[in-house]
ROLUM-743065 format. One record per residue: residue in three letters; y negated, x, z of N, C-alpha, C, CB in turn. Coordinates in nm, 3 decimals, decimal comma, padded with zeros to 5 digits, m for minus. Glycine has a CB too. Example, Ala and Ser with C-alpha at 12.3 -4.5 7.8 and 13.67 -1.06 7.14 Angstrom:
BEGIN
> r | nnorth | neast | nup | canorth | caeast | caup | cnorth | ceast | cup | cbnorth | cbeast | cbup
> Ala | 00,569 | 01,319 | 00,780 | 00,450 | 01,230 | 00,780 | 00,330 | 01,320 | 00,780 | 00,447 | 01,131 | 00,905
> Ser | 00,225 | 01,285 | 00,708 | 00,106 | 01,367 | 00,714 | m00,003 | 01,290 | 00,787 | 00,060 | 01,408 | 00,572
This chain:
BEGIN
> r | nnorth | neast | nup | canorth | caeast | caup | cnorth | ceast | cup | cbnorth | cbeast | cbup
> Met | 03,520 | m05,016 | m02,300 | 03,499 | m04,945 | m02,179 | 03,455 | m04,950 | m02,112 | 03,480 | m04,878 | m02,167
> Ser | 03,434 | m04,948 | m02,001 | 03,368 | m05,044 | m01,849 | 03,263 | m04,941 | m01,854 | 03,477 | m05,061 | m01,662
> His | 03,146 | m04,996 | m01,770 | 03,072 | m04,986 | m01,656 | 03,071 | m04,821 | m01,663 | 03,140 | m05,066 | m01,516
> Lys | 03,163 | m04,801 | m01,537 | 03,203 | m04,671 | m01,425 | 03,245 | m04,654 | m01,564 | 03,320 | m04,666 | m01,257
> Thr | 03,313 | m04,613 | m01,677 | 03,369 | m04,522 | m01,723 | 03,242 | m04,445 | m01,787 | 03,482 | m04,567 | m01,808
> Gly | 03,157 | m04,566 | m01,846 | 03,089 | m04,485 | m01,945 | 02,985 | m04,425 | m01,792 | 03,000 | m04,591 | m02,109
> Leu | 02,923 | m04,511 | m01,739 | 02,877 | m04,419 | m01,605 | 02,912 | m04,277 | m01,573 | 02,926 | m04,480 | m01,490
> Leu | 03,032 | m04,267 | m01,539 | 03,142 | m04,128 | m01,544 | 03,098 | m04,050 | m01,622 | 03,289 | m04,143 | m01,590
> Ile | 03,115 | m04,061 | m01,770 | 03,156 | m03,970 | m01,862 | 02,968 | m03,929 | m01,870 | 03,262 | m04,044 | m02,019
> Thr | 02,925 | m04,016 | m01,860 | 02,773 | m03,947 | m01,855 | 02,711 | m03,869 | m01,772 | 02,688 | m04,022 | m01,852
> Leu | 02,755 | m03,893 | m01,612 | 02,766 | m03,807 | m01,495 | 02,808 | m03,620 | m01,490 | 02,875 | m03,887 | m01,423
> Ala | 02,966 | m03,631 | m01,574 | 02,997 | m03,530 | m01,592 | 02,894 | m03,480 | m01,725 | 03,144 | m03,533 | m01,600
> Cys | 02,879 | m03,523 | m01,825 | 02,757 | m03,492 | m01,929 | 02,664 | m03,406 | m01,905 | 02,681 | m03,595 | m01,956
> Leu | 02,624 | m03,441 | m01,799 | 02,496 | m03,405 | m01,734 | 02,541 | m03,290 | m01,556 | 02,405 | m03,597 | m01,697
> Phe | 02,587 | m03,288 | m01,581 | 02,682 | m03,185 | m01,483 | 02,679 | m03,012 | m01,546 | 02,875 | m03,254 | m01,492
> Val | 02,790 | m03,067 | m01,629 | 02,838 | m02,959 | m01,831 | 02,701 | m02,943 | m01,834 | 02,924 | m03,069 | m02,034
> Phe | 02,565 | m02,967 | m01,853 | 02,452 | m02,970 | m01,952 | 02,406 | m02,860 | m01,833 | 02,352 | m03,137 | m02,000
> Ser | 02,377 | m02,931 | m01,711 | 02,264 | m02,822 | m01,650 | 02,344 | m02,717 | m01,539 | 02,124 | m02,918 | m01,555
> Gly | 02,472 | m02,712 | m01,563 | 02,577 | m02,543 | m01,540 | 02,562 | m02,492 | m01,629 | 02,738 | m02,525 | m01,525
> Ile | 02,568 | m02,555 | m01,762 | 02,527 | m02,408 | m01,876 | 02,366 | m02,395 | m01,874 | 02,581 | m02,438 | m02,077
> Thr | 02,287 | m02,446 | m01,848 | 02,150 | m02,413 | m01,822 | 02,096 | m02,330 | m01,730 | 02,097 | m02,503 | m01,801
> Met | 02,218 | m02,312 | m01,625 | 02,180 | m02,192 | m01,502 | 02,291 | m02,102 | m01,499 | 02,160 | m02,253 | m01,335
> Leu | 02,353 | m02,135 | m01,617 | 02,369 | m02,003 | m01,667 | 02,361 | m01,918 | m01,767 | 02,434 | m01,986 | m01,656
> Phe | 02,262 | m01,957 | m01,834 | 02,199 | m01,882 | m01,965 | 02,067 | m01,874 | m01,892 | 02,196 | m01,971 | m02,135
> Ala | 01,979 | m01,876 | m01,796 | 01,925 | m01,875 | m01,712 | 01,853 | m01,749 | m01,728 | 01,994 | m01,901 | m01,617
> Gln | 01,758 | m01,682 | m01,796 | 01,699 | m01,565 | m01,803 | 01,655 | m01,550 | m01,673 | 01,600 | m01,553 | m01,902
> Thr | 01,611 | m01,546 | m01,565 | 01,588 | m01,499 | m01,419 | 01,675 | m01,607 | m01,359 | 01,420 | m01,495 | m01,359
> Asp | 01,695 | m01,464 | m01,192 | 01,729 | m01,595 | m01,124 | 01,672 | m01,679 | m01,049 | 01,804 | m01,587 | m01,066
> Ile | 01,735 | m01,791 | m01,030 | 01,716 | m01,867 | m01,026 | 01,698 | m01,830 | m00,841 | 01,798 | m01,951 | m01,112
> Lys | 01,633 | m01,844 | m00,737 | 01,624 | m01,832 | m00,560 | 01,557 | m01,974 | m00,531 | 01,507 | m01,680 | m00,488
> Pro | 01,627 | m01,983 | m00,379 | 01,540 | m02,122 | m00,307 | 01,368 | m02,045 | m00,315 | 01,611 | m02,165 | m00,084
> Ala | 01,321 | m02,128 | m00,259 | 01,164 | m02,121 | m00,262 | 01,142 | m02,072 | m00,091 | 01,079 | m02,300 | m00,312
> Gln | 01,106 | m01,997 | m00,105 | 01,039 | m01,949 | 00,022 | 00,915 | m01,975 | 00,090 | 01,030 | m01,842 | 00,012
> Ala | 00,869 | m01,991 | 00,247 | 00,745 | m01,967 | 00,206 | 00,707 | m01,869 | 00,304 | 00,657 | m02,087 | 00,195
> Thr | 00,569 | m01,809 | 00,247 | 00,561 | m01,682 | 00,258 | 00,370 | m01,745 | 00,382 | 00,564 | m01,568 | 00,054
> Val | 00,361 | m01,694 | 00,451 | 00,264 | m01,714 | 00,515 | 00,185 | m01,598 | 00,579 | 00,302 | m01,794 | 00,593
> Ala | 00,011 | m01,558 | 00,487 | 00,037 | m01,442 | 00,531 | m00,103 | m01,383 | 00,687 | 00,036 | m01,348 | 00,367
> Ser | m00,059 | m01,339 | 00,721 | m00,155 | m01,311 | 00,876 | m00,189 | m01,284 | 00,889 | m00,168 | m01,287 | 00,966
> Pro | m00,301 | m01,311 | 00,923 | m00,455 | m01,199 | 00,965 | m00,414 | m01,060 | 00,971 | m00,535 | m01,225 | 01,138
> Asp | m00,311 | m01,017 | 01,013 | m00,334 | m00,883 | 01,062 | m00,232 | m00,819 | 00,916 | m00,270 | m00,852 | 01,256
> Thr | m00,176 | m00,834 | 00,872 | m00,121 | m00,784 | 00,765 | m00,237 | m00,766 | 00,545 | 00,027 | m00,909 | 00,783
> Asp | m00,350 | m00,821 | 00,612 | m00,413 | m00,813 | 00,507 | m00,552 | m00,709 | 00,523 | m00,438 | m00,956 | 00,471
> Val | m00,501 | m00,674 | 00,362 | m00,568 | m00,529 | 00,333 | m00,667 | m00,615 | 00,298 | m00,508 | m00,404 | 00,218
> Gln | m00,815 | m00,466 | 00,369 | m00,939 | m00,529 | 00,369 | m00,996 | m00,376 | 00,308 | m01,002 | m00,605 | 00,533
> Trp | m01,122 | m00,390 | 00,224 | m01,171 | m00,244 | 00,124 | m01,346 | m00,193 | 00,228 | m01,223 | m00,320 | m00,123
> Leu | m01,361 | m00,108 | 00,267 | m01,473 | m00,057 | 00,293 | m01,492 | 00,045 | 00,189 | m01,479 | m00,013 | 00,427
> Trp | m01,625 | 00,026 | 00,183 | m01,650 | 00,191 | 00,066 | m01,825 | 00,302 | 00,146 | m01,724 | 00,092 | m00,195
> Gly | m01,810 | 00,366 | 00,194 | m01,949 | 00,451 | 00,316 | m01,902 | 00,635 | 00,245 | m01,888 | 00,424 | 00,596
> Glu | m01,994 | 00,613 | 00,350 | m02,010 | 00,808 | 00,406 | m01,936 | 00,840 | 00,525 | m02,182 | 00,866 | 00,461
> Ile | m01,895 | 00,916 | 00,547 | m01,845 | 00,968 | 00,641 | m01,986 | 01,034 | 00,769 | m01,742 | 01,077 | 00,562
> Ile | m01,934 | 01,004 | 00,905 | m02,023 | 01,065 | 00,953 | m01,962 | 01,144 | 01,065 | m02,124 | 00,983 | 00,983
> Asn | m01,791 | 01,120 | 01,098 | m01,719 | 01,228 | 01,221 | m01,624 | 01,216 | 01,182 | m01,712 | 01,212 | 01,376
> Ile | m01,534 | 01,333 | 01,228 | m01,380 | 01,337 | 01,118 | m01,326 | 01,340 | 01,321 | m01,329 | 01,555 | 00,944
> Asp | m01,236 | 01,317 | 01,360 | m01,142 | 01,301 | 01,447 | m01,029 | 01,394 | 01,422 | m01,106 | 01,170 | 01,450
> Tyr | m00,991 | 01,458 | 01,456 | m00,853 | 01,543 | 01,354 | m00,710 | 01,522 | 01,467 | m00,896 | 01,780 | 01,323
> Pro | m00,778 | 01,532 | 01,652 | m00,654 | 01,484 | 01,715 | m00,565 | 01,368 | 01,692 | m00,682 | 01,470 | 01,824
> Asn | m00,689 | 01,289 | 01,716 | m00,689 | 01,114 | 01,726 | m00,613 | 01,063 | 01,520 | m00,942 | 01,037 | 01,765
> Lys | m00,596 | 01,171 | 01,468 | m00,598 | 01,127 | 01,313 | m00,695 | 01,000 | 01,274 | m00,442 | 01,083 | 01,269
> Gly | m00,812 | 01,019 | 01,297 | m00,962 | 00,909 | 01,220 | m01,054 | 00,975 | 01,194 | m01,045 | 00,793 | 01,308
> Phe | m01,164 | 00,915 | 01,187 | m01,264 | 00,942 | 01,118 | m01,403 | 00,770 | 01,116 | m01,175 | 00,996 | 00,959
> Thr | m01,480 | 00,823 | 01,127 | m01,581 | 00,717 | 01,144 | m01,634 | 00,723 | 00,985 | m01,707 | 00,754 | 01,275
> Val | m01,676 | 00,588 | 00,941 | m01,740 | 00,543 | 00,826 | m01,890 | 00,509 | 00,847 | m01,667 | 00,427 | 00,775
> Lys | m01,981 | 00,536 | 00,757 | m02,089 | 00,443 | 00,786 | m02,153 | 00,321 | 00,695 | m02,187 | 00,524 | 00,810
> Tyr | m02,168 | 00,246 | 00,687 | m02,192 | 00,161 | 00,556 | m02,207 | 00,037 | 00,535 | m02,114 | 00,171 | 00,481
> Phe | m02,254 | m00,008 | 00,438 | m02,302 | m00,153 | 00,427 | m02,237 | m00,303 | 00,417 | m02,364 | m00,148 | 00,328
> Asp | m02,273 | m00,290 | 00,538 | m02,231 | m00,462 | 00,577 | m02,341 | m00,578 | 00,504 | m02,246 | m00,491 | 00,777
> Tyr | m02,254 | m00,625 | 00,406 | m02,324 | m00,775 | 00,248 | m02,365 | m00,841 | 00,400 | m02,149 | m00,926 | 00,086
> Glu | m02,231 | m00,877 | 00,453 | m02,288 | m01,043 | 00,514 | m02,402 | m01,028 | 00,622 | m02,149 | m01,140 | 00,607
> Thr | m02,401 | m00,892 | 00,680 | m02,524 | m00,920 | 00,813 | m02,705 | m00,822 | 00,742 | m02,431 | m00,797 | 01,026
> Glu | m02,657 | m00,756 | 00,649 | m02,714 | m00,730 | 00,583 | m02,781 | m00,634 | 00,651 | m02,757 | m00,816 | 00,531
> Thr | m02,664 | m00,557 | 00,732 | m02,712 | m00,422 | 00,843 | m02,599 | m00,314 | 00,775 | m02,677 | m00,459 | 01,063
> Glu | m02,602 | m00,187 | 00,773 | m02,579 | m00,051 | 00,853 | m02,475 | m00,044 | 00,904 | m02,658 | m00,019 | 00,952
> Lys | m02,380 | m00,059 | 00,995 | m02,241 | m00,021 | 01,064 | m02,157 | 00,076 | 01,008 | m02,155 | m00,130 | 01,074
> Asn | m02,075 | 00,136 | 01,145 | m02,011 | 00,202 | 01,204 | m01,865 | 00,179 | 01,189 | m02,055 | 00,195 | 01,310
> Met | m01,777 | 00,255 | 01,148 | m01,617 | 00,174 | 01,134 | m01,569 | 00,295 | 01,177 | m01,541 | 00,107 | 00,967
> Gln | m01,499 | 00,307 | 01,273 | m01,332 | 00,368 | 01,379 | m01,223 | 00,340 | 01,214 | m01,255 | 00,189 | 01,594
> Val | m01,112 | 00,413 | 01,167 | m01,043 | 00,443 | 01,097 | m00,948 | 00,553 | 01,120 | m01,103 | 00,449 | 01,016
> Leu | m00,790 | 00,483 | 01,153 | m00,715 | 00,543 | 01,137 | m00,646 | 00,595 | 01,021 | m00,674 | 00,504 | 01,192
> Val | m00,567 | 00,696 | 01,051 | m00,478 | 00,803 | 00,902 | m00,330 | 00,718 | 00,985 | m00,486 | 01,081 | 00,907
> Asn | m00,208 | 00,645 | 00,892 | m00,095 | 00,732 | 00,948 | m00,001 | 00,782 | 00,863 | m00,023 | 00,669 | 01,041
> Asn | 00,067 | 00,849 | 00,847 | 00,258 | 00,826 | 00,803 | 00,207 | 00,855 | 00,672 | 00,369 | 00,638 | 00,824
> Asp | 00,191 | 00,686 | 00,584 | 00,191 | 00,581 | 00,512 | 00,050 | 00,610 | 00,395 | 00,184 | 00,447 | 00,620
> Thr | m00,051 | 00,652 | 00,532 | m00,180 | 00,682 | 00,447 | m00,186 | 00,770 | 00,326 | m00,272 | 00,739 | 00,530
> Val | m00,203 | 00,715 | 00,204 | m00,144 | 00,733 | 00,027 | m00,384 | 00,825 | 00,001 | m00,072 | 00,437 | m00,117
> Tyr | m00,414 | 00,906 | 00,009 | m00,530 | 00,990 | m00,036 | m00,550 | 01,033 | m00,107 | m00,563 | 01,058 | m00,004
> Glu | m00,632 | 00,990 | m00,171 | m00,648 | 01,021 | m00,379 | m00,768 | 01,116 | m00,390 | m00,706 | 00,842 | m00,504
> Gly | m00,720 | 01,236 | m00,412 | m00,910 | 01,311 | m00,454 | m00,918 | 01,463 | m00,364 | m01,090 | 01,170 | m00,360
> Val | m00,829 | 01,447 | m00,264 | m00,743 | 01,499 | m00,096 | m00,614 | 01,505 | m00,095 | m00,759 | 01,398 | 00,035
> Ile | m00,594 | 01,577 | m00,088 | m00,449 | 01,571 | 00,001 | m00,406 | 01,539 | 00,136 | m00,401 | 01,677 | 00,003
> Ser | m00,498 | 01,580 | 00,216 | m00,519 | 01,512 | 00,350 | m00,627 | 01,497 | 00,416 | m00,456 | 01,557 | 00,432
> Leu | m00,628 | 01,450 | 00,518 | m00,736 | 01,453 | 00,683 | m00,810 | 01,550 | 00,640 | m00,663 | 01,501 | 00,860
> Asp | m00,723 | 01,722 | 00,690 | m00,842 | 01,816 | 00,680 | m00,928 | 01,822 | 00,577 | m00,808 | 01,933 | 00,686
> Glu | m00,877 | 01,748 | 00,428 | m00,972 | 01,858 | 00,369 | m01,091 | 01,744 | 00,369 | m00,923 | 01,940 | 00,196
> Ile | m01,101 | 01,611 | 00,432 | m01,217 | 01,519 | 00,505 | m01,333 | 01,539 | 00,493 | m01,219 | 01,513 | 00,628
> Lys | m01,469 | 01,621 | 00,466 | m01,543 | 01,626 | 00,531 | m01,718 | 01,509 | 00,588 | m01,536 | 01,733 | 00,483
> Pro | m01,773 | 01,531 | 00,684 | m01,850 | 01,487 | 00,669 | m01,927 | 01,456 | 00,538 | m01,882 | 01,530 | 00,739
> Lys | m02,014 | 01,376 | 00,519 | m02,140 | 01,350 | 00,384 | m02,031 | 01,301 | 00,266 | m02,249 | 01,534 | 00,320
> Asp | m01,917 | 01,288 | 00,285 | m01,800 | 01,308 | 00,204 | m01,819 | 01,068 | 00,135 | m01,601 | 01,391 | 00,358
> Thr | m01,830 | 01,060 | 00,065 | m01,841 | 00,928 | 00,018 | m01,649 | 00,908 | m00,009 | m01,966 | 00,919 | m00,143
> Val | m01,596 | 00,758 | 00,098 | m01,491 | 00,717 | 00,117 | m01,456 | 00,554 | 00,054 | m01,484 | 00,740 | 00,253
> Ser | m01,390 | 00,568 | m00,017 | m01,334 | 00,396 | m00,071 | m01,168 | 00,359 | 00,060 | m01,248 | 00,413 | m00,326
> Val | m01,133 | 00,295 | 00,138 | m01,129 | 00,300 | 00,160 | m00,994 | 00,144 | 00,180 | m01,221 | 00,371 | 00,169
> Asp | m00,896 | 00,133 | 00,201 | m00,802 | 00,023 | 00,203 | m00,735 | m00,016 | 00,340 | m00,697 | 00,056 | 00,108
> Tyr | m00,763 | m00,128 | 00,406 | m00,711 | m00,070 | 00,538 | m00,700 | m00,218 | 00,578 | m00,814 | 00,046 | 00,639
> Val | m00,601 | m00,197 | 00,707 | m00,545 | m00,346 | 00,767 | m00,611 | m00,286 | 00,888 | m00,351 | m00,401 | 00,773
> Val | m00,594 | m00,399 | 00,965 | m00,642 | m00,425 | 01,065 | m00,523 | m00,417 | 01,157 | m00,714 | m00,537 | 01,056
> Ala | m00,503 | m00,343 | 01,279 | m00,360 | m00,340 | 01,291 | m00,386 | m00,384 | 01,535 | m00,274 | m00,109 | 01,203
> Gly | m00,366 | m00,490 | 01,580 | m00,406 | m00,524 | 01,661 | m00,555 | m00,459 | 01,672 | m00,316 | m00,511 | 01,746
> Ser | m00,641 | m00,367 | 01,730 | m00,802 | m00,317 | 01,770 | m00,796 | m00,179 | 01,681 | m00,840 | m00,283 | 01,971
> Asn | m00,760 | m00,179 | 01,603 | m00,693 | m00,049 | 01,504 | m00,717 | m00,107 | 01,392 | m00,522 | m00,001 | 01,514
> Asn | m00,813 | m00,033 | 01,265 | m00,810 | m00,018 | 01,177 | m00,715 | 00,055 | 01,124 | m00,894 | m00,001 | 01,162
> Val | m00,626 | 00,082 | 01,050 | m00,542 | 00,184 | 01,003 | m00,540 | 00,150 | 00,832 | m00,382 | 00,177 | 01,085
> Ala | m00,590 | 00,299 | 00,810 | m00,608 | 00,328 | 00,665 | m00,448 | 00,268 | 00,551 | m00,634 | 00,524 | 00,664
> Lys | m00,505 | 00,227 | 00,482 | m00,390 | 00,202 | 00,373 | m00,383 | 00,327 | 00,238 | m00,428 | 00,034 | 00,298
> Asn | m00,528 | 00,302 | 00,239 | m00,524 | 00,418 | 00,081 | m00,625 | 00,466 | 00,114 | m00,533 | 00,365 | m00,095
> Ile | m00,679 | 00,617 | 00,096 | m00,811 | 00,667 | 00,132 | m00,802 | 00,744 | m00,082 | m00,812 | 00,815 | 00,329
> Gly | m00,959 | 00,686 | m00,149 | m01,038 | 00,779 | m00,199 | m01,150 | 00,881 | m00,164 | m01,071 | 00,729 | m00,260
> Val | m01,136 | 01,001 | m00,214 | m01,289 | 01,090 | m00,190 | m01,342 | 01,076 | m00,246 | m01,321 | 01,205 | m00,184
> Glu | m01,450 | 01,070 | m00,277 | m01,580 | 01,105 | m00,417 | m01,678 | 01,196 | m00,358 | m01,688 | 00,950 | m00,480
> Arg | m01,597 | 01,312 | m00,379 | m01,795 | 01,477 | m00,338 | m01,908 | 01,453 | m00,431 | m01,763 | 01,719 | m00,400
> Pro | m02,019 | 01,454 | m00,360 | m02,105 | 01,476 | m00,444 | m02,066 | 01,595 | m00,601 | m02,214 | 01,521 | m00,344
> Glu | m02,099 | 01,548 | m00,709 | m02,117 | 01,668 | m00,819 | m02,237 | 01,777 | m00,734 | m02,191 | 01,591 | m01,001
> Ser | m02,217 | 01,852 | m00,786 | m02,344 | 01,971 | m00,727 | m02,410 | 01,955 | m00,891 | m02,273 | 02,191 | m00,663
> Asp | m02,558 | 01,968 | m00,821 | m02,711 | 01,962 | m00,947 | m02,680 | 02,087 | m01,001 | m02,908 | 01,963 | m00,879
> Pro | m02,656 | 02,001 | m01,202 | m02,603 | 02,035 | m01,288 | m02,721 | 02,131 | m01,336 | m02,547 | 01,927 | m01,364
> Gln | m02,837 | 02,123 | m01,246 | m02,943 | 02,246 | m01,296 | m02,933 | 02,361 | m01,233 | m03,087 | 02,218 | m01,279
> Ala | m02,906 | 02,363 | m01,079 | m02,826 | 02,471 | m01,068 | m02,691 | 02,551 | m01,110 | m02,821 | 02,460 | m00,991
> Ser | m02,620 | 02,471 | m01,163 | m02,496 | 02,522 | m01,214 | m02,538 | 02,588 | m01,370 | m02,376 | 02,390 | m01,220
> Ala | m02,590 | 02,522 | m01,452 | m02,664 | 02,574 | m01,598 | m02,736 | 02,659 | m01,642 | m02,727 | 02,515 | m01,642
> Lys | m02,673 | 02,714 | m01,701 | m02,691 | 02,896 | m01,699 | m02,862 | 02,834 | m01,773 | m02,530 | 03,042 | m01,846
> Pro | m02,923 | 02,995 | m01,747 | m03,027 | 02,966 | m01,850 | m03,012 | 02,968 | m01,982 | m03,120 | 03,037 | m01,838
> Glu | m03,118 | 02,916 | m02,078 | m03,100 | 02,986 | m02,197 | m03,220 | 03,048 | m02,255 | m03,045 | 02,902 | m02,290
> Val | m03,119 | 03,127 | m02,315 | m03,240 | 03,305 | m02,399 | m03,210 | 03,256 | m02,524 | m03,173 | 03,535 | m02,382
> Ser | m03,364 | 03,265 | m02,519 | m03,384 | 03,214 | m02,691 | m03,375 | 03,378 | m02,752 | m03,582 | 03,112 | m02,740
> Thr | m03,363 | 03,344 | m02,939 | m03,394 | 03,515 | m02,948 | m03,477 | 03,537 | m02,992 | m03,325 | 03,603 | m03,008
> Glu | m03,637 | 03,539 | m02,983 | m03,724 | 03,508 | m02,941 | m03,757 | 03,707 | m02,802 | m03,683 | 03,319 | m02,887
> Asp | m03,712 | 03,600 | m02,679 | m03,674 | 03,734 | m02,568 | m03,615 | 03,834 | m02,642 | m03,562 | 03,702 | m02,441
> Val | m03,469 | 03,832 | m02,744 | m03,351 | 03,912 | m02,658 | m03,448 | 04,020 | m02,779 | m03,122 | 03,866 | m02,664
> Ala | m03,446 | 04,177 | m02,670 | m03,516 | 04,302 | m02,807 | m03,434 | 04,304 | m02,881 | m03,547 | 04,468 | m02,784
> Gln | m03,451 | 04,327 | m03,005 | m03,405 | 04,380 | m03,167 | m03,452 | 04,527 | m03,138 | m03,500 | 04,294 | m03,329
> Pro | m03,337 | 04,607 | m03,178 | m03,286 | 04,695 | m03,240 | m03,394 | 04,757 | m03,322 | m03,179 | 04,649 | m03,304
> Pro | m03,446 | 04,922 | m03,320 | m03,580 | 04,894 | m03,376 | m03,515 | 04,948 | m03,526 | m03,734 | 04,988 | m03,296
> Val | m03,554 | 04,911 | m03,614 | m03,507 | 04,987 | m03,789 | m03,554 | 05,070 | m03,838 | m03,517 | 04,924 | m03,906
> Glu | m03,431 | 05,168 | m03,847 | m03,500 | 05,297 | m03,957 | m03,573 | 05,306 | m04,009 | m03,465 | 05,341 | m04,042
> Ala | m03,671 | 05,369 | m04,074 | m03,704 | 05,383 | m04,183 | m03,702 | 05,422 | m04,312 | m03,739 | 05,397 | m04,167
> Ser | m03,565 | 05,464 | m04,298 | m03,465 | 05,546 | m04,432 | m03,338 | 05,348 | m04,464 | m03,307 | 05,780 | m04,315
> Ala | m03,335 | 05,265 | m04,410 | m03,320 | 05,159 | m04,416 | m03,371 | 05,103 | m04,485 | m03,323 | 05,121 | m04,347
> Val | m03,517 | 05,101 | m04,491 | m03,626 | 04,968 | m04,548 | m03,706 | 05,053 | m04,713 | m03,801 | 04,924 | m04,376
> Gln | m03,661 | 05,023 | m04,776 | m03,652 | 05,035 | m04,925 | m03,720 | 05,034 | m05,013 | m03,603 | 04,978 | m04,968
């Protein structure tokens, strides 16, 4: 057998085995695609207190602490039809003094909310708790003389 024939048989076997491997692969083989994240699509996070609601423009202002500059800042955030709410149904239910966690993206010069989670302050447990009544404070019915013997 000549070297050319042996080489052809070897290449044919490799070709067949590589085809079988791709045939029985569990996942789809797709060419790699280069993805570049633009700064406008990076989701950012903000946690703070609502200080103003702008219902006509569908937005609100959040007071938050900027850890990089160690100062309190305000940020205007807009909502749209794609905004997901947690703890409320819509912007109409958000009130000043509510604490919010906001996932947002920067779109041009606007901060657009993707997800808004509202954390309302819990009511004072002392005010809502029922006062305890001891059995000593409860008036006992009088005992009849005939019952005591």
